[in-house]
Structure formats: C-alpha cells, structure tokens
N, C-alpha and C positions, 0 to 999 in steps of 0.2 A: 245376444244378450250382452249388454255394455256393463262396464262397473258402475258403481254408485260414485267411485271417486272421479268420474269424467265429468268436468264442466261442461255443459251445451255451447259456452261461449268459447272454449278452448280451440285453438287451430286443429283441423283434420288430422295432419300428421302427428300432433302431441296426443290426441284421443287415441290414435291407433296404437302409440308407444306406451301408454297407460294400460290399454287393453292387453296387448302383448305381455306385458309384465305380469299382469294379474293372472292371465292363463298359464305363464311358465311358474309362477310361484304355487298356484293351485294344482299344478301337474296335469293340466288340460292341453297336453301338447300333442296328444296322438289321437288319431281318430278312433271311434269307437270300434271299427271293424278290426284296427290294429290291435287293440286291448283286448278284444275278444279271441284273437289269435294267439297273443301271448298267455292269455288264461289258459287255453286249450291246450297250447304246448308246456304250459307249466315252466315257462321260460324264466331263466333266472341268469341274470347276466347285465351287461352294459350296452346300451344303445347310444350311437353317437351320430349326428347330423351336422353337417358343414354346409352353411348358407352364405351365398355371395350375392349381393345386389337382389335380395329377395327371392332367390332361386335355390332350390337345393343341389349343391355342386356334389357333395359326396355323402354317403351314408354307410354304416356298418354296425356289426355287433360282436361282443366277446361272449361265448357261452361259458357259465361256470365262473365267472369272474370273482362273484363274491363267495363262493364255496372254496375257491383255490386260495383266496386270501386267508379265510377263516382256518384251513388247515395249516398253512405256513405263516406264522405271526412275524417271520422275518420281511415278508412281502408288505407289511403294513408300514406307514410311516408313523413316526413317532406322535403325530398330531390328529391321528384318525384312528378310528375304532373298526373292527372288522365289520364289513358290510357297508359302511359310510362310503360315499364317493370321495374320490380324491382328485383334487383339482390338477 
C-alpha cells in the first residue's frame, strides 16, 4: 500500500522515503508476527534497531523501561513525561 502523498511522477527513491516516513509515523515498523509476540508477552519496554546502508546492524530491547521511569521520577528529564520516549 502506498501513501496518497506519493506523486506518481516522483523519482523512485523519493517515493520510497515518503513511504518510509509514513510507516514510521503510523507505527507500522514492526511485522505483525513481532507485534503478536509483544502482545502475548505483554512486553513493556523499549525496542531499538540500528540500520546501516539499509541493513539491520544491531537490535536490542530494555524490559521495564517505562515502569522503572514511572517509579523513579529522577530518571525522567525535565522535558518528558513518564512513559514518553526520550531522544
């Protein structure tokens, strides 16, 4: 499925980037199989993926990330609320 914002006359690499941004913004970055596993595990935490030249270089997770931040307000920065991602 392509984004309605993709102009058919746009170069292929631009179309791909527009579609990539749309999927990231709409949280469509995980496969449905991984999403099912996360729901089954009731996983709460942070997933990270490092991509280099279009290939996954490294991935990882932190369990209980949000729970830990909610318990200890000193772990939160001044500009974020508990449970919000930190850049």
